[in-house]
C-alpha distance (Angstrom), angle and dihedral (degrees) to the residues before:
residue distance angle dihedral
M1 . . .
R2 3.79 . .
Y3 3.80 122.5 .
D4 3.80 94.7 -107.6
E5 3.81 90.6 49.1
F6 3.80 91.0 50.6
I7 3.81 92.2 51.1
A8 3.83 91.5 44.4
S9 3.80 89.5 52.7
V10 3.81 91.8 49.6
R11 3.80 89.5 47.1
D12 3.81 91.9 52.0
R13 3.80 95.3 44.4
G14 3.78 93.8 44.5
E15 3.80 94.0 40.2
Y16 3.80 91.6 -131.0
A17 3.78 120.7 173.7
T18 3.80 95.7 -133.2
A19 3.79 141.1 21.7
Q20 3.81 87.4 -121.0
E21 3.80 90.6 60.8
A22 3.81 90.1 48.5
E23 3.82 90.0 50.4
Q24 3.81 92.2 50.2
V25 3.80 92.0 50.5
T26 3.81 91.9 44.8
V27 3.80 93.3 53.7
A28 3.82 91.6 46.6
V29 3.80 93.6 50.5
L30 3.80 93.1 45.7
K31 3.81 90.8 48.4
V32 3.81 91.8 54.6
L33 3.82 92.0 42.3
A34 3.81 90.2 51.6
S35 3.80 90.7 55.5
R36 3.81 88.8 54.5
L37 3.84 94.5 52.3
T38 3.77 131.4 69.6
A39 3.81 113.9 -100.0
A40 3.82 90.2 -111.3
E41 3.80 92.7 52.2
A42 3.80 92.1 46.4
K43 3.82 87.9 52.5
D44 3.82 91.2 50.2
L45 3.79 90.3 49.4
A46 3.80 92.4 47.0
A47 3.81 89.4 55.5
Q48 3.82 90.1 60.2
L49 3.81 97.5 46.1
P50 3.79 121.7 91.6
G51 3.79 120.1 -98.3
P52 3.80 114.6 -67.1
L53 3.81 93.6 21.3
G54 3.78 92.8 59.0
D55 3.79 90.6 44.7
A56 3.81 91.9 50.0
L57 3.79 92.9 48.0
G58 3.79 91.6 48.8
E59 3.81 91.0 51.6
I60 3.80 93.1 46.7
R61 3.79 96.9 52.5
Q62 3.77 113.5 40.7
E63 3.79 107.5 135.0
G64 3.76 144.2 -8.2
Q65 3.76 137.9 61.6
A66 3.77 124.8 -47.3
E67 3.77 111.0 -105.5
S68 3.78 118.8 -123.7
F69 3.78 118.4 -134.7
G70 3.79 138.5 132.9
I71 3.77 133.2 -117.0
Q72 3.80 95.2 -84.9
E73 3.80 91.6 56.5
F74 3.81 90.1 42.3
C75 3.80 90.0 56.5
R76 3.80 93.1 41.7
R77 3.80 90.3 55.8
I78 3.79 91.8 48.5
A79 3.81 89.8 48.9
E80 3.79 89.6 51.2
L81 3.81 91.4 53.5
T82 3.81 95.7 44.6
G83 3.79 100.6 34.7
A84 3.79 90.9 -121.2
R85 3.77 132.2 128.6
P86 3.82 117.2 -95.3
R87 3.83 92.1 -108.8
T88 3.80 90.0 52.5
A89 3.80 88.8 47.1
E90 3.80 89.1 55.7
W91 3.82 88.3 54.9
D92 3.81 89.2 47.9
A93 3.80 91.4 49.9
G94 3.79 90.9 51.1
A95 3.81 92.5 50.9
V96 3.80 92.7 51.1
L97 3.80 100.1 36.9
S98 3.81 95.1 46.5
T99 3.81 88.1 52.2
L100 3.80 88.9 47.8
A101 3.82 90.0 50.9
D102 3.81 89.6 54.8
T103 3.82 91.2 48.1
V104 3.80 105.4 48.5
S105 3.77 127.7 62.6
G106 3.79 120.2 -89.7
G107 3.79 90.1 -113.5
E108 3.79 92.2 53.5
L109 3.79 91.5 48.1
N110 3.79 90.1 51.5
Q111 3.82 90.7 50.3
I112 3.80 91.0 51.2
L113 3.79 93.2 47.5
S114 3.80 91.2 47.5
Q115 3.82 88.1 64.4
L116 3.80 93.4 50.7
P117 3.81 133.3 67.6
S118 3.81 113.2 -97.0
G119 3.80 95.7 -101.9
Y120 3.80 91.4 68.9
A121 3.81 91.1 72.7
D122 3.81 88.7 75.0
L123 3.80 90.7 59.2
F124 3.80 88.7 54.5
G125 3.81 89.3 53.1
K126 3.81 89.6 -112.3
P127 3.83 106.9 109.3
E128 3.80 89.3 156.2
L129 3.82 88.2 68.2
S130 3.81 92.8 60.0
Q131 3.76 109.4 122.9
């Protein structure tokens, strides 16, 4: 998937008014996701994302341990970055992560989900993958 297609998909799923809003939300969600993954997994994910998104993810997550936090904290951090409410941030996360799930390989998605608690699968639009 090309960058513009990824952003258009996020825009459609999130019902955002502009592509710029979809880009802002996408970067915020990926930034928080990157902090939740190991550096190696973030690098693997970045390799499968289109253009600037992969570059941004690679720059965000260089070293260090993956942080451990649940969905509520995940959404709170997104809300903090976007200025939204946590419930809106959950919607934002779903728009971005479901697009991500359709973009990366099945193996990569499984590796990402293996590093997250089972409830995250819903945000990726894959409730059947909940463990």
